[in-house]
Each structure stands twice: as structure tokens, then as C-alpha cells.
N, C-alpha and C positions, 0 to 999 in steps of 0.2 A: 546527469543530465541537469543542467541550471533552469532555475525554475522561469527565466525569461525564456527560455525554450520551451518549455510546459507551455506558455504563455499563449505560446505559438500555433500548437498545436488545434485545431477542427476537429469537430464528429458532425455529418449530419445523418448518420444511418436510423434515423428514430426507426422502431415498428410499430409502437403503439403507446399510447397515452391510458392510464385509469389510475384515477382519481386524482391524487397528489403526486404518481408517479410516473415517470418517464424511463419508456424501457429504450434500450441504445443499441444496436449492432456495431459489429468492430470496432470496439472499445475496451478489450479485453486486457490495452496495459494502462484505462485509467488505475489510479492505485484507489483502496478502497477507504471510503471516510474522505475521499480529494472533494476540494470546495469546486464548484465549476460558475460557469457563468452562462446562460438557458440565454439564444436572441429567439424570440419570435419573427411569423413574416411581415410584421408590420414596422422591424425596429426595436420594441420595449424588450427589454434587458430584465431580467429576474436572476435570483441564486438556486442553488442547489448544492447537493451532497450525496455521493456515489456509497449508498449502503448495499451493493453485490455485485460480485464481479466474477462472470465466468468465461471463458472461450468463444461462448455464442453472445450472452448478452450481457448490458451494464443498465444496474436499475438505479435509476436517481431521484431522489425525492426533492420534490420541488416545493421551495419555500415559499414564493407566493402560490398565486391561483396558476390553475392552467388552461383557465381560457384564454380563448387567441393562438395556443399553440398547434400544431400538425403535425404529420409527419413525413408532410414532403418537402417543407422550408423552414423547418425549426433548427440549428445551427445550437450546437454545443463546445464550450472552451474550456479548457482545467487553466482554474487561476491559481490553486495552489494543494496541495497532498492532503492537506485535513482546517477544518474550517477553523480559525483563529484570533482572539482579542486582546483589541490593545489596551493595555492597563496602565496605570500608574494612581498615586496618591490622590491624583487629583478628580480621579474617581466618584471620592466621597463628596455625599451632595448634587448628586447627578440624578438622571431622570432617563432613563434608556427603555425602546419597546421589547419586544419579543427576540429581536434578532439583531438586538447590541447596537441599535443605532437611537442618538441621541434624541430626545423627546422636548427637551425643558426648554427650546428656543436661548440656550447658551451658544458661548463661543465652540467649537470643536473641539474635542480631547486630543491633546498631544501626549502621546502615550509614549511610556518608557521601554517597554517591550511588549511582546507581540504574542500571546500564549495559547496553546492549541484548547480547546474548548472542554477536550474528553479527557483535560486531567493528566496528570504526571503520575505514572502507577509508583505504591509508595513499597518500599521492603517491607512486611508487617513487621521484621525485628527492629525497625527505626520505630517502629510507635511505641508511644508511651500511656500509659493509664490514666484516661481522662481523669481528672481532679481539680478541685476548687471549686467555691461556690461560685453559681452566675444568676444572679435574681433577678427575677421578673418582676416584685412589686404584687404578687397576687399570691393569696396566703394559701390557698391550696393547692398552688405546686410549689412553694417554695418551702411550706411548712411538711406537707406528708408527701412529694413526688419532687423533691428537692431536683434542680437541672443541676450538673455541673460540668466547667470546659470542658470541649472535646466531646461531649453525650449526640447521641442521636433520640431524640424523645416527639415522638410524632402526637397530632393531637386526635383524635378519633371524635369527628362533630358530626349531623346526622341534619338531613334536610330541615329548614326551617331555623335551628341551631344556630346560637351568635357568634360561630367560631371565627367569621371575620373582626366582630367587635374584640375580641378575645385576642385576635391578631396583631390590633391597634394596637390593646392594652399594653401586649407585651413590649414590641416595637418600641414605643415611645416611654415606658416605664423600666427595660431591664440596662440593668450594670453591671460591670463587672467588680465586687469590692478590693480594694486594694489602694498600695498606695503605685503612684507615676504607672499606673495600668491604663494600657492604650484600646479604648474598646468602639466597634463600629458596628453598623446593623446591617444586612445586605438581604433585599428583600424581594422576591419573586412570585408576583404573580400570574398564573396560569389559566386564560381563559375566563379572565374574570368581565363583568359585564363594565361599562361604564360609569354606571351610577356608582359602581362598589370602588371601581378605581376614584373616582370623585372622592367619594367619603374615605380611603385611604389617603390621597394626598392632601384633602381637607387637614386631617387629625394630623399628622406630620407636620405642620405648617402649624397651628394652634399651641400643640407641644413644644413648639421650636425642636423637633426632631431632624428637620430637614437636614443637616450642617452636619450630621452623624449618620447618614441611611444612604446607601448606594440603592436604589431604584429600580427593577425591568418591569414594563407593564406588557403583558400579552393577552391583547383583547377577546372575546367570543366573537368579533366580528371580523378577527385576523385570522389568515391562516391554520388549520387547524394542525397542520407540520410546527410552525413556530411554536408551539406546544411544548414539543421535543428538545426544542433548543434554548428553551427561555431558563429552566433549573440548571443548565448547563455554564449558559454565560454567568448566572449568579452563584456556581459554585467555584471557577474560575476564575473569578473577580473574589474571593472570598479567601481562598487559597494562596492570590497573590498577597494579598492584605495579612493576611496571618502570619504566612512561611516565611515572607522576603522583608514585609514591613515591619512585621515584631506586632500586629493587630491582636486584639480578640475577638473573633469574630462570630457573632450572632448569627445566622442566615434560617431564614422563614419563609417556607414556600409551600403559596396556596394557589388552586386546593390538585394535591396529587391525583385527582378523580378525573379531572379534565385532563391531564396529563394521560394516564393510563385509557382513558377513553380514546386520546390521538393514537393511541401505541395500538389500538385494538382495529383502529380504522386503516392505520397502513397496512395492518397483516391480514386486514380480509383484499384489501385493493392488490395484496401480493399473493392473492387465495394460498395465505398457510392454512394447513391444517390446526383449527382452534383448540383452544386447552376450555380450561372452567369457565363455562359461561361466556365462551367465544373468547376470552382474552388468550393471547399469543402464549406458547407454553416456555418463551424465554422472559416471562415477566418479572420473575423471580430477580431472573440475572440482571434487566435491564434496571428494575430497584436498586438491586444492590449497587450498581456502578455509579448512582445519586447517594444513597446515605450513607457507603463506605468513605466517601471522600470525607467525612466530617473526622475529626480527633486531633490529637497532637504528636510531632514529634520530637523525638529527642536530643536536646542538643538546640532546641528554637523554641524563645519566646513564648510566640503567635498561637493561635488554638481557631479550631473553626468547630463552633457548634451547631446542630440540624436539630430546628423545630417544622416536621412537614406536617400540612394541615390537610386532613382528605374529610369527604362527604362519605359516610357508610349507606348506601343504598340499601332505602328499608330498615335503617338501623339496624344493617345485621352486621357483628360483627367478624360474623364465619365468613364474610361474602371474602373472595380473592386478595382485592385490593390490601382492605384491614388486617387480614390473616396474614398475607406476604408481608406485608410489611411489619407485621410484632414479630415474625423471626429473624428481620434482620437490626430490626433498633433496640435499643436497651429500654425498653420500659411504652407505656402508652397513656396518655390522658384521655379520660372517656367521658364526656358531657354526657349529661343527664339530660332527658326529655321533660323528667317528672318535676326535675327543681325547674329548670324552666319556666314550667307553665304556675311554679308554687310562685315566679317574680324572683328566685334567686340569680344573681349573676357574680359573677360567672357560674354558671349551672354544671361544676366540673363534681362528677360520682368520684370520690375519694376511693370509695369502698371497690370500685373496678380498676384504679388506675394504680401504677405502680411506676415507681423510677430507679431501675435494679441498679442505678449506680451512686444512689444518694449517701448511703454511709460515704463515700470517697470526696463528699465536700461539706459535711457540717461534723459539729462538734468543737469541743474548744479549741480557738484559733483558728476556725473558718467561718460558723456561725454562733454557736455559743454550747455549752456545756449540757444543757440541759435536751438539749434538740430529739436527741433520739428514744431517750426515756420518753420523754413526755410525748411527741409523736403518738407512740409505739402505746401509752395507754390513751391519748386521746381517740386514737384510729378504736381501740379496743370498746371502747365506751360509746362511742359513734355506730359501730358492731350492732351492739348488743342494746340499744334504743332502737336499731334499724327492726332487729328481729321481734323487740317489742311491740314497735307501730304496726308489725304484720299479725302479731299476735293477736291485738287487739281488734282488729276489723272482722277478728273470728269471734271472741267471746266479752268484745264489751270492754271500758276502762274500768268497771264497777266489778270487774272478776281481777284488777292487776293490786298487786302488794303496792306498801308504799316505794320500797327500795325500787319496782320499776317502774312505777310514774317517777320518781327520779329520773331513771335512765332515759324514759320517754321525753324527759323534757329539754334532758341535756341535749336530744339529738335534734327537738327543737333549736334548742340557742345554737348547736353547732353550726344549723344551718343557716341562720339568720346573722350570726355574729361573727362565724370564722369564714364560711364559703363567701356569703353575699357581702359583698365591696365594693359593688359599682363602680364607680368611676377612680374610686378613692386608693390612692399607691401607699404599700405597708414594708416599712422595712421587716428584716426578720426579726428583728427584736420585738416592737407591735405584735408581730405575726404569735412568738409565744409567750407574750405577756396576755393576750385574748386569751389563747390557747388556758393559762392559768387562773382565768378569771371566771372560763364557764366549767374550768374543773371544780369550781369550787360549790357544785351544787352536790357532786357527788361525794359519800361517805368518805373519809381517811381509809377505812378499812376494804373499802373495795376498791382501792387505789394500789394492785400485786403488780403491776409492771412498771414502778418506777421507785428509783430510791428516795429512802425515807428520809435520808438527808437533805437529797433537791425537795420533797414534798414542804419539810420544815422550813428551810431558805426562802424557796421564793413564796409561799402563804405567808414566811413574815414581814417580808417584803414587801408585799402589796397590802398586808396593814399598815405598814413603816408609810407607805404614798395614802394612806386614806381610805385604801378601798376593803373595808373590813368585809361587804356580802358581795357577792357577783356583782357586775356591773349592770345586769340588765334589770 
């Protein structure tokens, strides 16, 4: 059956409307995930998607509000077998809403191709292992939880913590190092306030990053169902730019907690049996359909790197959203409320954070030959200082040895000089140099995780540069 024939068919057997869902009788021929047009009694039209089909009933997810619809005079028309988005390189620099419609006041987009937002399934054999350093300009990430192209590395934030500010900093500072590398950022905002949307756009404009960014904005005032579409429009754009245009694409999605709340709302409206904390039992699978769209494909130059940001309710890392996310992704960046209260920005808890693919993107030829061993030593010294800090709260600083006091001092310097950087962008070389400088407070005999040759070489270079003592 041709598409133009499908568009002529109409359905009017609406049995009930529950929240964002419309139940349609005698529509068993509707394709699953099809795009439909819903006409209200007053002639107003809105979009919808088929999310369930059986012999008796078809369930349609309404994209806009269901106010004004009734069971007697509402009509449904089939538009396409699946939701699609028109893509081209002209997407770069544009701003869209959560339904993929331009909201920047510019001319309509001329698409080169129309792609299904559900994505194209990838043969696992065709996937290439994520590799190559992707610089964010943030020392706590680049130095200790390095992001590589093709990786999915979430940020676990908490209510009131500066997750949005960190997102803006990554978006404006990030870059793919190398010659003739085409790099672009795709940003998907899910359920954010108008104030937050204004903040992001102003930050992009101030940093001159709009011309290398594709932005999708779903506001808190927009229909809840739109939250489920926003990340799929963003990832479809990223896949096109990466695998058909050869870009290295960084996708940043915030806030995935709002996405999961929308998923729970739809599941409740469908009267599904709830899983953990009321979330649907298939939330793991649903999140995987988003996260697993990141990666690299053998034989293609581009890559899709994903940083989802989510808010942990009550700072609970065992909550279903961060818990399931941690199972799917390759590590996590965890924000610390304690560091935030101390005025450290970005308040990244290095000890609780992890990048499982870090070794794929560091070392000689990628970052620097001393990166791995220096990061190990700095991590070990900071962990030691962190434990001594806890001990000090019990026995007092007077009971500490001179070496303990040096580790305690190192922990303070690490937080104030390495983690804290405000709006300052740092290259990986600057990050590693800062690490060597603050490491000067620790006796060389205690530096057991780093090669003696590297110690002699880099301390000598710092002396030659006129830095005879640590810069603090």
C-alpha cells in the first residue's frame, strides 16, 4: 500500500482518552509506531504515535494536549508508518523544539533526507571500540575520567547542584583534538524551565558556540509526551552528522530524570504494572535504546559520543534511574554536594567517578606519555588525604604525623587547584602540569605509582621553567 493511500484512511472509533493516551477501536491495521494526525471536534489538529496495537484496540500517544478531544467527534488519520525527521548539514546552528520544529525564527529547513527517529539498528559486529581523546576543558574529567570518542559517560547530579552549568561549560569548551577533524555538538534539553533555556542559549551565544551546535529545547510547560521524543530527535541528528557526514558528534542530554518521569506517567496512564518505585519494568530497555545509539562504526570516520545528565532524587545513587544508567554506560561522573558547599566548581567527586574507557584515549600520541601514571598517583594521594581528613575529625590534627599533614594539605590543594577552575578552560597539557606542581608537596619516596624516570624528567622541566616550588 502506498503512503498517499494510507493518508486517505481515517479512524473515528475513539473509545476513551486517559491522560496523554487515546484508545482507538477497529484500528488493528495501524502499524506499530506509526505517525498519525488527530483532528479535534473544533478542527484543531495535533500529532500522535501508535504505541500499542491489538485486534481490539490501538493506543495512540498524543504529542500535544488532549484538551478539546472527545470520544464522539475526534478523528484519526494515518500520516506515516513511523515518526521521521528531516536532516541535512544545515541543521548545524539551528534551534528546534522537542518535536523537531524550528523555533529560532530562521528560514524553514531544506532536508536532504528524512530519517526515522527510532534510529537504525546496528550490527554489533560493525561497531568499533571507542577510542581517541575528546577534550572537555574540565580537569576533573580530562585528567581522571577521560572521555573518548564513541563513549557514553553520564553525569550524576543532585537537586540544586550545578549540572546545567557544567553542561554549558562542556558544550562551549569541548573539542576533538587532531588535524582536519570535523566536530559538532548536539544538545537536547528535556523538561527544562524557560529560565534554564534562556541560560543555555545566552551561554552558547556568549561563547560563540551556536554555529557548531544543534539544539533541541523541550520546556517544562510543553506536553509531557514531547519529553520522550526530544532525545530521539537529537540522537537521529547525531547519527546522520556522524555516520553520513563524517562529523565527530558530542551529544549532551539533560535532564534524563525528566525523561524517565514522563515514561512513568505514560505507563501509569496505560495502567501497566509498576516496577521499582513506580517506574515501568521496561525502563532499562527503553534507556538502552537511547544510550546504545552512541558509538563508532568500522570503516566510517565519524562518531557519536553521549553525555546524559540526570538528577539523582535525594542524592540516591541506587535510585532506579542512575542505577540502570550505570549498567548501560561506561562509567559515570558524580557531583559532590560537599565540594559544592566548599565553593569548588565543578564539584566533581573524582573518587566516586569512573571512565571505564579512559585507557583507550590517553597516553603517548593521544594526550601525553605521563597521563596514566600521573593520574594514578594523584588519585592515590588524594584518596589518602581524604581518609586522613576523616581521621582528623576524630583524633584532631595534632595527632597527625608530618607525612599525614602533607597528605592532608595535598587533598586541599587538589580540590582548590586541580578540581576547581570556575569558567576557565584548560587543555590536557595544563591539567597534567598542574598535577605535577601540586604533587611536589609529597615526598618522592611516597610516589610509588609513577615511574622514577617520569618523576625526574617532569620535576626537572618544572625547575627549568622557574617553578622551583609548588605554585600554591
